[in-house]
PAROSE-607594 format. One record per residue (C-alpha): residue in three letters; x, y, z; residue number from 1. Coordinates in pm, whole numbers, plus 50000, padded with zeros to 5 digits. Layout:
% residues N
<node type="ALA" px="X" py="Y" pz="Z" seq="NUM"/>
...
END
This chain:
% residues 416
<node type="MET" px="49301" py="48193" pz="48104" seq="1"/>
<node type="SER" px="49532" py="48004" pz="47867" seq="2"/>
<node type="PRO" px="49805" py="48224" pz="47719" seq="3"/>
<node type="ARG" px="49843" py="48258" pz="47345" seq="4"/>
<node type="ASN" px="50204" py="48150" pz="47376" seq="5"/>
<node type="GLU" px="50444" py="48017" pz="47632" seq="6"/>
<node type="PRO" px="50545" py="48255" pz="47913" seq="7"/>
<node type="HIS" px="50882" py="48426" pz="47887" seq="8"/>
<node type="PHE" px="50937" py="48401" pz="48260" seq="9"/>
<node type="PRO" px="50973" py="48099" pz="48493" seq="10"/>
<node type="ASP" px="50645" py="47937" pz="48590" seq="11"/>
<node type="PHE" px="50580" py="47916" pz="48962" seq="12"/>
<node type="SER" px="50724" py="47565" pz="49004" seq="13"/>
<node type="ALA" px="51045" py="47657" pz="48822" seq="14"/>
<node type="PHE" px="51074" py="47974" pz="49031" seq="15"/>
<node type="ILE" px="51048" py="47782" pz="49361" seq="16"/>
<node type="ASP" px="51285" py="47511" pz="49239" seq="17"/>
<node type="GLY" px="51535" py="47784" pz="49152" seq="18"/>
<node type="VAL" px="51513" py="47933" pz="49501" seq="19"/>
<node type="ARG" px="51564" py="47591" pz="49662" seq="20"/>
<node type="ALA" px="51866" py="47516" pz="49444" seq="21"/>
<node type="MET" px="52039" py="47852" pz="49493" seq="22"/>
<node type="ASP" px="52333" py="47876" pz="49734" seq="23"/>
<node type="HIS" px="52513" py="48177" pz="49876" seq="24"/>
<node type="ALA" px="52832" py="48133" pz="49676" seq="25"/>
<node type="ARG" px="52659" py="48120" pz="49335" seq="26"/>
<node type="PHE" px="52420" py="48399" pz="49425" seq="27"/>
<node type="SER" px="52701" py="48629" pz="49538" seq="28"/>
<node type="ALA" px="52922" py="48550" pz="49239" seq="29"/>
<node type="ALA" px="52641" py="48651" pz="49003" seq="30"/>
<node type="ARG" px="52575" py="48980" pz="49188" seq="31"/>
<node type="PRO" px="52907" py="49125" pz="49306" seq="32"/>
<node type="ALA" px="52757" py="49476" pz="49324" seq="33"/>
<node type="THR" px="52505" py="49374" pz="49593" seq="34"/>
<node type="PRO" px="52695" py="49154" pz="49840" seq="35"/>
<node type="VAL" px="52486" py="48973" pz="50100" seq="36"/>
<node type="ALA" px="52627" py="48797" pz="50405" seq="37"/>
<node type="ALA" px="52580" py="48420" pz="50411" seq="38"/>
<node type="GLU" px="52362" py="48439" pz="50723" seq="39"/>
<node type="ASP" px="52137" py="48702" pz="50563" seq="40"/>
<node type="PHE" px="52113" py="48505" pz="50239" seq="41"/>
<node type="ASP" px="52003" py="48197" pz="50431" seq="42"/>
<node type="ALA" px="51733" py="48400" pz="50610" seq="43"/>
<node type="MET" px="51607" py="48543" pz="50279" seq="44"/>
<node type="LYS" px="51596" py="48202" pz="50114" seq="45"/>
<node type="ALA" px="51412" py="48056" pz="50413" seq="46"/>
<node type="HIS" px="51160" py="48341" pz="50407" seq="47"/>
<node type="ILE" px="51070" py="48288" pz="50041" seq="48"/>
<node type="GLN" px="51034" py="47914" pz="50093" seq="49"/>
<node type="SER" px="50818" py="47974" pz="50400" seq="50"/>
<node type="LEU" px="50609" py="48240" pz="50226" seq="51"/>
<node type="TYR" px="50517" py="48003" pz="49943" seq="52"/>
<node type="ALA" px="50516" py="47678" pz="50142" seq="53"/>
<node type="GLY" px="50225" py="47453" pz="50052" seq="54"/>
<node type="ILE" px="50136" py="47640" pz="49734" seq="55"/>
<node type="GLU" px="50120" py="47370" pz="49471" seq="56"/>
<node type="ASP" px="49835" py="47475" pz="49245" seq="57"/>
<node type="VAL" px="49907" py="47798" pz="49057" seq="58"/>
<node type="PRO" px="49667" py="47788" pz="48761" seq="59"/>
<node type="HIS" px="49777" py="48116" pz="48605" seq="60"/>
<node type="SER" px="50054" py="48377" pz="48614" seq="61"/>
<node type="PHE" px="50103" py="48705" pz="48432" seq="62"/>
<node type="VAL" px="50323" py="49014" pz="48428" seq="63"/>
<node type="ASP" px="50213" py="49372" pz="48470" seq="64"/>
<node type="ASP" px="50313" py="49661" pz="48246" seq="65"/>
<node type="ASN" px="50652" py="49684" pz="48417" seq="66"/>
<node type="GLY" px="50744" py="49317" pz="48416" seq="67"/>
<node type="GLN" px="50647" py="49233" pz="48774" seq="68"/>
<node type="ILE" px="50525" py="48873" pz="48795" seq="69"/>
<node type="PHE" px="50196" py="48786" pz="48966" seq="70"/>
<node type="ASP" px="50092" py="48431" pz="49053" seq="71"/>
<node type="CYS" px="49726" py="48336" pz="49099" seq="72"/>
<node type="VAL" px="49718" py="48144" pz="49426" seq="73"/>
<node type="PRO" px="49413" py="47973" pz="49582" seq="74"/>
<node type="VAL" px="49266" py="48197" pz="49852" seq="75"/>
<node type="GLY" px="49317" py="47931" pz="50120" seq="76"/>
<node type="SER" px="49683" py="47885" pz="50026" seq="77"/>
<node type="GLN" px="49789" py="48248" pz="50067" seq="78"/>
<node type="PRO" px="50054" py="48304" pz="50336" seq="79"/>
<node type="ALA" px="49821" py="48456" pz="50598" seq="80"/>
<node type="LEU" px="49583" py="48157" pz="50586" seq="81"/>
<node type="ARG" px="49837" py="47877" pz="50582" seq="82"/>
<node type="GLY" px="49738" py="47623" pz="50846" seq="83"/>
<node type="ALA" px="49401" py="47789" pz="50911" seq="84"/>
<node type="THR" px="49120" py="47552" pz="51002" seq="85"/>
<node type="GLU" px="48844" py="47805" pz="50937" seq="86"/>
<node type="PRO" px="48753" py="47981" pz="50613" seq="87"/>
<node type="PRO" px="48833" py="48350" pz="50574" seq="88"/>
<node type="ALA" px="48610" py="48594" pz="50759" seq="89"/>
<node type="ALA" px="48314" py="48741" pz="50572" seq="90"/>
<node type="PRO" px="48282" py="49120" pz="50524" seq="91"/>
<node type="VAL" px="47986" py="49347" pz="50581" seq="92"/>
<node type="ASP" px="47907" py="49679" pz="50417" seq="93"/>
<node type="ALA" px="48105" py="49965" pz="50566" seq="94"/>
<node type="PRO" px="47894" py="50257" pz="50693" seq="95"/>
<node type="ALA" px="47780" py="50486" pz="50415" seq="96"/>
<node type="ALA" px="47916" py="50840" pz="50413" seq="97"/>
<node type="PRO" px="47666" py="51102" pz="50532" seq="98"/>
<node type="GLY" px="47502" py="51337" pz="50286" seq="99"/>
<node type="PRO" px="47375" py="51307" pz="49928" seq="100"/>
<node type="ASP" px="47556" py="51109" pz="49662" seq="101"/>
<node type="VAL" px="47671" py="51363" pz="49402" seq="102"/>
<node type="ALA" px="47869" py="51278" pz="49088" seq="103"/>
<node type="PRO" px="48227" py="51410" pz="49107" seq="104"/>
<node type="GLN" px="48425" py="51597" pz="48844" seq="105"/>
<node type="SER" px="48701" py="51338" pz="48868" seq="106"/>
<node type="LEU" px="48718" py="50986" pz="48725" seq="107"/>
<node type="PRO" px="48740" py="50661" pz="48923" seq="108"/>
<node type="LEU" px="49024" py="50419" pz="48876" seq="109"/>
<node type="LEU" px="48905" py="50083" pz="48751" seq="110"/>
<node type="GLN" px="49006" py="49767" pz="48934" seq="111"/>
<node type="GLN" px="49352" py="49654" pz="48825" seq="112"/>
<node type="LEU" px="49275" py="49294" pz="48727" seq="113"/>
<node type="ARG" px="49033" py="49240" pz="48441" seq="114"/>
<node type="SER" px="49008" py="48960" pz="48185" seq="115"/>
<node type="ASP" px="49015" py="49213" pz="47900" seq="116"/>
<node type="ARG" px="49366" py="49323" pz="47999" seq="117"/>
<node type="ILE" px="49638" py="49115" pz="47832" seq="118"/>
<node type="ASP" px="50006" py="49120" pz="47923" seq="119"/>
<node type="LYS" px="50288" py="49136" pz="47669" seq="120"/>
<node type="PHE" px="50305" py="48756" pz="47653" seq="121"/>
<node type="GLY" px="49935" py="48710" pz="47580" seq="122"/>
<node type="HIS" px="49829" py="48622" pz="47935" seq="123"/>
<node type="ALA" px="49508" py="48763" pz="48079" seq="124"/>
<node type="MET" px="49587" py="49004" pz="48361" seq="125"/>
<node type="ALA" px="49330" py="48847" pz="48589" seq="126"/>
<node type="CYS" px="49299" py="48549" pz="48821" seq="127"/>
<node type="PRO" px="49053" py="48257" pz="48804" seq="128"/>
<node type="PRO" px="48769" py="48242" pz="49060" seq="129"/>
<node type="GLY" px="48886" py="48129" pz="49402" seq="130"/>
<node type="THR" px="49238" py="48267" pz="49358" seq="131"/>
<node type="ILE" px="49417" py="48596" pz="49430" seq="132"/>
<node type="ALA" px="49721" py="48758" pz="49272" seq="133"/>
<node type="LEU" px="50045" py="48750" pz="49472" seq="134"/>
<node type="ARG" px="50335" py="48960" pz="49348" seq="135"/>
<node type="ARG" px="50631" py="48724" pz="49320" seq="136"/>
<node type="ILE" px="50902" py="48801" pz="49579" seq="137"/>
<node type="THR" px="51251" py="48705" pz="49460" seq="138"/>
<node type="LEU" px="51593" py="48663" pz="49616" seq="139"/>
<node type="ASP" px="51713" py="48956" pz="49406" seq="140"/>
<node type="GLU" px="51453" py="49188" pz="49556" seq="141"/>
<node type="LEU" px="51539" py="49083" pz="49910" seq="142"/>
<node type="ALA" px="51911" py="49114" pz="49845" seq="143"/>
<node type="ARG" px="51875" py="49476" pz="49735" seq="144"/>
<node type="ARG" px="51773" py="49556" pz="50094" seq="145"/>
<node type="GLY" px="52069" py="49382" pz="50257" seq="146"/>
<node type="THR" px="51884" py="49200" pz="50535" seq="147"/>
<node type="LEU" px="51544" py="49041" pz="50576" seq="148"/>
<node type="ARG" px="51443" py="49288" pz="50848" seq="149"/>
<node type="ASP" px="51538" py="49579" pz="50623" seq="150"/>
<node type="PHE" px="51318" py="49428" pz="50353" seq="151"/>
<node type="PHE" px="51018" py="49445" pz="50584" seq="152"/>
<node type="GLN" px="51077" py="49809" pz="50679" seq="153"/>
<node type="LYS" px="50867" py="50078" pz="50518" seq="154"/>
<node type="SER" px="51183" py="50262" pz="50406" seq="155"/>
<node type="PRO" px="51533" py="50134" pz="50325" seq="156"/>
<node type="LEU" px="51679" py="50419" pz="50534" seq="157"/>
<node type="GLY" px="51581" py="50263" pz="50867" seq="158"/>
<node type="THR" px="51260" py="50230" pz="51063" seq="159"/>
<node type="GLY" px="50939" py="50393" pz="50946" seq="160"/>
<node type="ARG" px="50741" py="50649" pz="51138" seq="161"/>
<node type="HIS" px="50389" py="50781" pz="51168" seq="162"/>
<node type="PRO" px="50359" py="51152" pz="51075" seq="163"/>
<node type="ARG" px="50214" py="51247" pz="51413" seq="164"/>
<node type="LEU" px="50237" py="50965" pz="51668" seq="165"/>
<node type="SER" px="50601" py="50860" pz="51625" seq="166"/>
<node type="PRO" px="50861" py="51030" pz="51846" seq="167"/>
<node type="PRO" px="51007" py="51328" pz="51656" seq="168"/>
<node type="ALA" px="51359" py="51187" pz="51682" seq="169"/>
<node type="VAL" px="51264" py="50870" pz="51490" seq="170"/>
<node type="GLN" px="51392" py="50924" pz="51136" seq="171"/>
<node type="ALA" px="51251" py="51279" pz="51140" seq="172"/>
<node type="GLY" px="51509" py="51407" pz="50894" seq="173"/>
<node type="ILE" px="51434" py="51135" pz="50639" seq="174"/>
<node type="HIS" px="51053" py="51134" pz="50625" seq="175"/>
<node type="LYS" px="50876" py="51452" pz="50510" seq="176"/>
<node type="TYR" px="50499" py="51502" pz="50524" seq="177"/>
<node type="ALA" px="50211" py="51722" pz="50421" seq="178"/>
<node type="HIS" px="49902" py="51569" pz="50577" seq="179"/>
<node type="ALA" px="49576" py="51630" pz="50760" seq="180"/>
<node type="TYR" px="49459" py="51450" pz="51073" seq="181"/>
<node type="GLN" px="49197" py="51434" pz="51346" seq="182"/>
<node type="ILE" px="49229" py="51295" pz="51696" seq="183"/>
<node type="ALA" px="48916" py="51083" pz="51737" seq="184"/>
<node type="GLY" px="48832" py="50734" pz="51855" seq="185"/>
<node type="ASN" px="48752" py="50546" pz="51538" seq="186"/>
<node type="LEU" px="48694" py="50216" pz="51361" seq="187"/>
<node type="GLY" px="48853" py="50341" pz="51039" seq="188"/>
<node type="GLY" px="48746" py="50582" pz="50770" seq="189"/>
<node type="HIS" px="48728" py="50676" pz="50405" seq="190"/>
<node type="SER" px="48859" py="50914" pz="50138" seq="191"/>
<node type="PHE" px="48897" py="50947" pz="49763" seq="192"/>
<node type="ILE" px="49273" py="50966" pz="49696" seq="193"/>
<node type="ASN" px="49387" py="51159" pz="49388" seq="194"/>
<node type="VAL" px="49648" py="50954" pz="49194" seq="195"/>
<node type="TRP" px="49964" py="51101" pz="49039" seq="196"/>
<node type="ASP" px="50308" py="50978" pz="48929" seq="197"/>
<node type="PRO" px="50564" py="51215" pz="49087" seq="198"/>
<node type="ASN" px="50913" py="51200" pz="48944" seq="199"/>
<node type="VAL" px="51109" py="50986" pz="49190" seq="200"/>
<node type="GLY" px="51453" py="50966" pz="49036" seq="201"/>
<node type="SER" px="51738" py="50855" pz="49259" seq="202"/>
<node type="GLN" px="51530" py="50927" pz="49572" seq="203"/>
<node type="ILE" px="51347" py="50659" pz="49772" seq="204"/>
<node type="PHE" px="50970" py="50705" pz="49743" seq="205"/>
<node type="SER" px="50672" py="50937" pz="49729" seq="206"/>
<node type="LEU" px="50320" py="50838" pz="49832" seq="207"/>
<node type="SER" px="49968" py="50943" pz="49924" seq="208"/>
<node type="GLN" px="49783" py="50732" pz="50178" seq="209"/>
<node type="GLN" px="49555" py="50682" pz="50476" seq="210"/>
<node type="TRP" px="49678" py="50593" pz="50827" seq="211"/>
<node type="TYR" px="49457" py="50471" pz="51114" seq="212"/>
<node type="ALA" px="49667" py="50459" pz="51427" seq="213"/>
<node type="ALA" px="49690" py="50443" pz="51805" seq="214"/>
<node type="GLY" px="49924" py="50353" pz="52087" seq="215"/>
<node type="SER" px="50282" py="50397" pz="52194" seq="216"/>
<node type="PRO" px="50465" py="50240" pz="52023" seq="217"/>
<node type="VAL" px="50228" py="50325" pz="51743" seq="218"/>
<node type="GLN" px="50013" py="50065" pz="51569" seq="219"/>
<node type="THR" px="49881" py="50135" pz="51218" seq="220"/>
<node type="VAL" px="49689" py="50004" pz="50919" seq="221"/>
<node type="GLU" px="49772" py="50191" pz="50598" seq="222"/>
<node type="CYS" px="49677" py="50199" pz="50229" seq="223"/>
<node type="GLY" px="49740" py="50423" pz="49930" seq="224"/>
<node type="TRP" px="49953" py="50461" pz="49620" seq="225"/>
<node type="GLN" px="50329" py="50478" pz="49615" seq="226"/>
<node type="VAL" px="50603" py="50550" pz="49360" seq="227"/>
<node type="TYR" px="50893" py="50338" pz="49486" seq="228"/>
<node type="PRO" px="51129" py="50238" pz="49201" seq="229"/>
<node type="GLY" px="51372" py="50058" pz="49430" seq="230"/>
<node type="LYS" px="51101" py="49817" pz="49538" seq="231"/>
<node type="TYR" px="50868" py="49779" pz="49241" seq="232"/>
<node type="GLY" px="51105" py="49853" pz="48955" seq="233"/>
<node type="THR" px="50877" py="50118" pz="48807" seq="234"/>
<node type="THR" px="50820" py="50492" pz="48824" seq="235"/>
<node type="GLN" px="50443" py="50442" pz="48806" seq="236"/>
<node type="PRO" px="50226" py="50453" pz="49119" seq="237"/>
<node type="CYS" px="50160" py="50113" pz="49279" seq="238"/>
<node type="LEU" px="49883" py="50008" pz="49515" seq="239"/>
<node type="PHE" px="50019" py="49929" pz="49860" seq="240"/>
<node type="ILE" px="49919" py="49837" pz="50214" seq="241"/>
<node type="TYR" px="50134" py="49838" pz="50527" seq="242"/>
<node type="TRP" px="50092" py="49764" pz="50898" seq="243"/>
<node type="THR" px="50292" py="49776" pz="51218" seq="244"/>
<node type="ALA" px="50214" py="49664" pz="51571" seq="245"/>
<node type="ASP" px="50519" py="49814" pz="51743" seq="246"/>
<node type="GLY" px="50615" py="50147" pz="51590" seq="247"/>
<node type="TYR" px="50778" py="50001" pz="51277" seq="248"/>
<node type="GLN" px="51044" py="49824" pz="51483" seq="249"/>
<node type="ARG" px="51011" py="49444" pz="51463" seq="250"/>
<node type="THR" px="50669" py="49402" pz="51300" seq="251"/>
<node type="GLY" px="50516" py="49514" pz="50976" seq="252"/>
<node type="CYS" px="50554" py="49463" pz="50604" seq="253"/>
<node type="TYR" px="50418" py="49573" pz="50270" seq="254"/>
<node type="ASN" px="50143" py="49392" pz="50082" seq="255"/>
<node type="HIS" px="50185" py="49013" pz="50101" seq="256"/>
<node type="ASP" px="50558" py="49036" pz="50181" seq="257"/>
<node type="CYS" px="50490" py="48857" pz="50511" seq="258"/>
<node type="SER" px="50204" py="48648" pz="50651" seq="259"/>
<node type="ALA" px="49966" py="48923" pz="50765" seq="260"/>
<node type="PHE" px="49694" py="49042" pz="50525" seq="261"/>
<node type="VAL" px="49413" py="48801" pz="50429" seq="262"/>
<node type="GLN" px="49295" py="48882" pz="50075" seq="263"/>
<node type="THR" px="48949" py="48767" pz="49966" seq="264"/>
<node type="ASN" px="48894" py="48967" pz="49645" seq="265"/>
<node type="SER" px="49066" py="48880" pz="49317" seq="266"/>
<node type="ASN" px="49017" py="49218" pz="49147" seq="267"/>
<node type="TRP" px="49319" py="49393" pz="49300" seq="268"/>
<node type="ALA" px="49692" py="49322" pz="49309" seq="269"/>
<node type="PHE" px="49900" py="49476" pz="49587" seq="270"/>
<node type="GLY" px="50227" py="49604" pz="49448" seq="271"/>
<node type="GLY" px="50069" py="49631" pz="49103" seq="272"/>
<node type="THR" px="50058" py="49956" pz="48908" seq="273"/>
<node type="LEU" px="49760" py="50192" pz="48909" seq="274"/>
<node type="GLY" px="49642" py="50398" pz="48615" seq="275"/>
<node type="PRO" px="49555" py="50615" pz="48438" seq="276"/>
<node type="VAL" px="49709" py="50893" pz="48646" seq="277"/>
<node type="SER" px="49597" py="51252" pz="48680" seq="278"/>
<node type="VAL" px="49712" py="51518" pz="48432" seq="279"/>
<node type="LEU" px="49813" py="51874" pz="48521" seq="280"/>
<node type="GLY" px="49525" py="52092" pz="48409" seq="281"/>
<node type="GLY" px="49337" py="51791" pz="48274" seq="282"/>
<node type="ALA" px="49159" py="51473" pz="48378" seq="283"/>
<node type="GLN" px="49179" py="51381" pz="48747" seq="284"/>
<node type="TYR" px="49176" py="51017" pz="48857" seq="285"/>
<node type="GLU" px="49112" py="50894" pz="49209" seq="286"/>
<node type="LEU" px="49092" py="50574" pz="49413" seq="287"/>
<node type="GLU" px="48826" py="50532" pz="49681" seq="288"/>
<node type="VAL" px="48988" py="50374" pz="49991" seq="289"/>
<node type="THR" px="48812" py="50264" pz="50311" seq="290"/>
<node type="TRP" px="48923" py="50087" pz="50628" seq="291"/>
<node type="TYR" px="48657" py="49951" pz="50866" seq="292"/>
<node type="PHE" px="48709" py="49745" pz="51181" seq="293"/>
<node type="ASN" px="48440" py="49479" pz="51202" seq="294"/>
<node type="GLY" px="48424" py="49128" pz="51346" seq="295"/>
<node type="GLY" px="48769" py="49163" pz="51500" seq="296"/>
<node type="ASN" px="48936" py="49249" pz="51169" seq="297"/>
<node type="TRP" px="49054" py="49563" pz="50988" seq="298"/>
<node type="TRP" px="48876" py="49535" pz="50653" seq="299"/>
<node type="LEU" px="48999" py="49720" pz="50344" seq="300"/>
<node type="TYR" px="48756" py="49829" pz="50070" seq="301"/>
<node type="LEU" px="48859" py="49970" pz="49732" seq="302"/>
<node type="GLY" px="48630" py="50142" pz="49484" seq="303"/>
<node type="GLY" px="48330" py="50153" pz="49719" seq="304"/>
<node type="THR" px="48209" py="50057" pz="50065" seq="305"/>
<node type="THR" px="47983" py="49757" pz="49996" seq="306"/>
<node type="VAL" px="48059" py="49389" pz="50053" seq="307"/>
<node type="GLY" px="48158" py="49355" pz="49688" seq="308"/>
<node type="ASN" px="48431" py="49617" pz="49737" seq="309"/>
<node type="ALA" px="48591" py="49442" pz="50036" seq="310"/>
<node type="VAL" px="48943" py="49332" pz="49938" seq="311"/>
<node type="GLY" px="49052" py="49159" pz="50259" seq="312"/>
<node type="TYR" px="49163" py="49226" pz="50615" seq="313"/>
<node type="TYR" px="49435" py="49247" pz="50875" seq="314"/>
<node type="PRO" px="49331" py="49020" pz="51165" seq="315"/>
<node type="GLY" px="49306" py="49210" pz="51493" seq="316"/>
<node type="SER" px="49522" py="48938" pz="51648" seq="317"/>
<node type="LEU" px="49826" py="49086" pz="51467" seq="318"/>
<node type="PHE" px="49817" py="49371" pz="51718" seq="319"/>
<node type="GLY" px="49844" py="49154" pz="52032" seq="320"/>
<node type="SER" px="49715" py="49340" pz="52336" seq="321"/>
<node type="GLY" px="49748" py="49678" pz="52164" seq="322"/>
<node type="PRO" px="49466" py="49919" pz="52081" seq="323"/>
<node type="LEU" px="49418" py="49813" pz="51719" seq="324"/>
<node type="ALA" px="49344" py="49456" pz="51832" seq="325"/>
<node type="SER" px="49003" py="49579" pz="51946" seq="326"/>
<node type="GLY" px="48953" py="49852" pz="51687" seq="327"/>
<node type="ALA" px="49042" py="50130" pz="51928" seq="328"/>
<node type="ALA" px="49221" py="50361" pz="51685" seq="329"/>
<node type="SER" px="49265" py="50715" pz="51815" seq="330"/>
<node type="ASP" px="49396" py="50897" pz="51509" seq="331"/>
<node type="VAL" px="49276" py="50934" pz="51150" seq="332"/>
<node type="ASP" px="49541" py="51065" pz="50914" seq="333"/>
<node type="TYR" px="49556" py="51132" pz="50540" seq="334"/>
<node type="GLY" px="49811" py="51279" pz="50304" seq="335"/>
<node type="GLY" px="50155" py="51259" pz="50153" seq="336"/>
<node type="GLU" px="50492" py="51124" pz="50262" seq="337"/>
<node type="VAL" px="50829" py="51131" pz="50086" seq="338"/>
<node type="VAL" px="51156" py="50968" pz="50190" seq="339"/>
<node type="ASP" px="51519" py="51043" pz="50118" seq="340"/>
<node type="ASN" px="51817" py="51182" pz="50310" seq="341"/>
<node type="THR" px="51962" py="51450" pz="50081" seq="342"/>
<node type="ALA" px="51715" py="51558" pz="49809" seq="343"/>
<node type="TRP" px="51347" py="51480" pz="49855" seq="344"/>
<node type="PRO" px="51124" py="51385" pz="49560" seq="345"/>
<node type="PRO" px="50807" py="51569" pz="49460" seq="346"/>
<node type="MET" px="50489" py="51489" pz="49651" seq="347"/>
<node type="GLY" px="50158" py="51437" pz="49472" seq="348"/>
<node type="SER" px="50159" py="51634" pz="49148" seq="349"/>
<node type="GLY" px="50470" py="51827" pz="49250" seq="350"/>
<node type="GLN" px="50254" py="52138" pz="49296" seq="351"/>
<node type="PHE" px="50188" py="52315" pz="49627" seq="352"/>
<node type="ALA" px="49842" py="52293" pz="49782" seq="353"/>
<node type="SER" px="49765" py="52648" pz="49666" seq="354"/>
<node type="ALA" px="49762" py="52530" pz="49303" seq="355"/>
<node type="GLY" px="49420" py="52376" pz="49371" seq="356"/>
<node type="TRP" px="49190" py="52173" pz="49149" seq="357"/>
<node type="GLN" px="49348" py="51993" pz="48851" seq="358"/>
<node type="PHE" px="49696" py="52092" pz="48966" seq="359"/>
<node type="ALA" px="49748" py="51990" pz="49331" seq="360"/>
<node type="ALA" px="49693" py="51641" pz="49474" seq="361"/>
<node type="TYR" px="49397" py="51594" pz="49707" seq="362"/>
<node type="HIS" px="49191" py="51371" pz="49932" seq="363"/>
<node type="ARG" px="48819" py="51444" pz="49926" seq="364"/>
<node type="ASP" px="48507" py="51330" pz="50111" seq="365"/>
<node type="VAL" px="48711" py="51242" pz="50419" seq="366"/>
<node type="VAL" px="48495" py="51048" pz="50664" seq="367"/>
<node type="TYR" px="48571" py="50850" pz="50978" seq="368"/>
<node type="TYR" px="48377" py="50583" pz="51165" seq="369"/>
<node type="PRO" px="48327" py="50668" pz="51536" seq="370"/>
<node type="THR" px="48352" py="50383" pz="51783" seq="371"/>
<node type="ALA" px="47982" py="50439" pz="51867" seq="372"/>
<node type="GLY" px="47891" py="50351" pz="51507" seq="373"/>
<node type="GLY" px="47793" py="50525" pz="51188" seq="374"/>
<node type="ALA" px="47996" py="50767" pz="50980" seq="375"/>
<node type="VAL" px="48075" py="51137" pz="51022" seq="376"/>
<node type="GLN" px="48255" py="51394" pz="50811" seq="377"/>
<node type="ALA" px="48603" py="51453" pz="50946" seq="378"/>
<node type="SER" px="48718" py="51786" pz="51086" seq="379"/>
<node type="LEU" px="49082" py="51786" pz="50988" seq="380"/>
<node type="THR" px="49387" py="51981" pz="51102" seq="381"/>
<node type="ALA" px="49653" py="52047" pz="50838" seq="382"/>
<node type="SER" px="50019" py="51975" pz="50914" seq="383"/>
<node type="GLN" px="50305" py="52094" pz="50691" seq="384"/>
<node type="PRO" px="50629" py="52069" pz="50890" seq="385"/>
<node type="SER" px="50841" py="52119" pz="50574" seq="386"/>
<node type="ALA" px="50634" py="52400" pz="50423" seq="387"/>
<node type="ASN" px="50915" py="52529" pz="50203" seq="388"/>
<node type="CYS" px="50886" py="52200" pz="50009" seq="389"/>
<node type="PHE" px="50541" py="52056" pz="50084" seq="390"/>
<node type="THR" px="50213" py="52219" pz="50190" seq="391"/>
<node type="CYS" px="49863" py="52114" pz="50295" seq="392"/>
<node type="ALA" px="49540" py="52317" pz="50296" seq="393"/>
<node type="VAL" px="49217" py="52182" pz="50451" seq="394"/>
<node type="GLN" px="48882" py="52307" pz="50319" seq="395"/>
<node type="HIS" px="48515" py="52215" pz="50329" seq="396"/>
<node type="ALA" px="48260" py="52236" pz="50049" seq="397"/>
<node type="ALA" px="47930" py="52095" pz="49930" seq="398"/>
<node type="PRO" px="47916" py="51735" pz="49807" seq="399"/>
<node type="PRO" px="48095" py="51558" pz="49649" seq="400"/>
<node type="TRP" px="48397" py="51729" pz="49812" seq="401"/>
<node type="ASN" px="48275" py="51768" pz="50172" seq="402"/>
<node type="GLU" px="48582" py="51768" pz="50402" seq="403"/>
<node type="TYR" px="48888" py="51772" pz="50174" seq="404"/>
<node type="PHE" px="49240" py="51903" pz="50137" seq="405"/>
<node type="PHE" px="49501" py="51973" pz="49873" seq="406"/>
<node type="HIS" px="49861" py="51879" pz="49944" seq="407"/>
<node type="GLY" px="50201" py="51836" pz="49781" seq="408"/>
<node type="GLY" px="50504" py="52022" pz="49658" seq="409"/>
<node type="PRO" px="50820" py="52005" pz="49447" seq="410"/>
<node type="GLY" px="51063" py="51867" pz="49705" seq="411"/>
<node type="GLY" px="51431" py="51945" pz="49671" seq="412"/>
<node type="THR" px="51734" py="51979" pz="49897" seq="413"/>
<node type="GLY" px="51610" py="52245" pz="50139" seq="414"/>
<node type="CYS" px="51326" py="52050" pz="50300" seq="415"/>
<node type="THR" px="51405" py="52122" pz="50664" seq="416"/>
END
């Protein structure tokens, strides 16, 4: 793992020392365009120190293609396991999808972290055994959001919302969707998510994801890809996870931004870029995503449904006495979401659902896991509340498509 030359970014120890030494006056003087109140600065500084408390052994760091820094942290030292007296939970295979296994026309995304990938400084873009990659959270990133609570929100324009289970008045004019859902008691589910890089300019974000949800206020576990330049500093799609236990109000965060998700697999980096991306009229790339509630935890699998594909889990205890604490999700939901308040970015490929194969974004082989066990093909209902900008069309076909849908659209200013 030794780099060919010295890193051109602070090593982990220097980064933490810099956070400890920083004070509000110096930080504000250096960034007059993004003023932060002294109280908020203190909360941000305390959060970073708490997030990385006890992490002393960082054997390797690297940057991704867009300059984001990742530190390889021992599994037991990650924020969600700090102070734990037991080892991480062990996964099981998720239920296999029904029907024959037929080769698709599309291409699978490879895992992000591989020893053959080298960053611009000569560092291997991979982590040693027994460690996982944590995207480095900085004071600058937190300051761009104004307050610590705003940093944890799914969108910088206020609280997040679920496309179906949130009250319509909650940020309804900011979030736009084209998605497909089914009301069914479930322990999670599965789909292949088609990956694109929609042009998010001055807007907030565009994504394609899975939601498994229940309750009021809504509780969710979520995963997909997201183009969010204001957060990740890139216009490429990034792998993300998110959760909330109280309708996006006081709980929830992305990735490892707070102490929630327990990662056990070193092949993936949340917040890291995904690629290659799909091409209009050409090659189509997709990421297989699965959530499965087992052993009291919401397990995430990427690239397959076997033990070797398990990436980690949200402990059921995050959800208190709510339905997701016991795996009692009531809603499976898949599709696209965009956020802005004046001009909405494209969703998916930027093409409407009617453009179809090789042009519109899709989810295919959509399966959910009933609470009684096993796996069944979903029977989805399309929802396109802003159909002049974004559409969704559910269909069913022979394997490998099974239950699937196309979705997306160009966005714009008239997305009522």
